[in-house]
Phi, psi and omega in degrees: 000337184241143008283153178255125184232131175228148179237131177254134177241152174254179184294344183256008178090003177292145182232136174234122181259134178237121180225155176244129180233144177293148181211153180307329179277356181136282181203157174235147171254130180249126175246129177213161181245087183292347182273350183255151179295142183082351178042063181304144180207154174226153177247132179233139170272185182302319178300313179298320180295316179299316180293317178301316179301312179296321182291325176300312181296318180296321180295316180301321181283337185272322185303130018265017181262161183290164178220134178299151176293155172241150180228140175241127178267176176108192184302325182246048179305136185218145173249131179249127181227143171262124174252137183257337184241141359285341172212163185297132177204158174255138175245126177251123181239136175233152185334141180074227186263001184289108179223132179231126178257133182236109182285156185307324179301341178273341195300314184295313180292323177296319179302311180300318181294321178296325176300319179289311184293330177298319177296316178296318180298319177298317180295320176296323177297318179297318179294321178297318179295321180295325180291328180290324183277000000 
């Protein structure tokens, strides 16, 4: 079943790939843009996935108004930002140059996909914990 890979497309041919991969701690969710040069990508643990899901919903309710940034610490520390100009998008930044921009047309489908991958990631975490005991 793993890795689990799904691709979301927008009306203009933009692509956002969402995948779940096994990791010693359980699972990681990988978000990447295979359609863009440099193929930007970020890695999120369960905490990051939960915060991103909430941030997407907050952004949907906030636009056209600003929203404070959110930060996730840890091995996969991430900064979540809402940008309003030139059009609404979320920017996910991880240490160094890792930056992924997610435009508003992706938000609804990404939110739904994150609900699914969060469940898969929790199950992989449960299995990893069972192997340790």
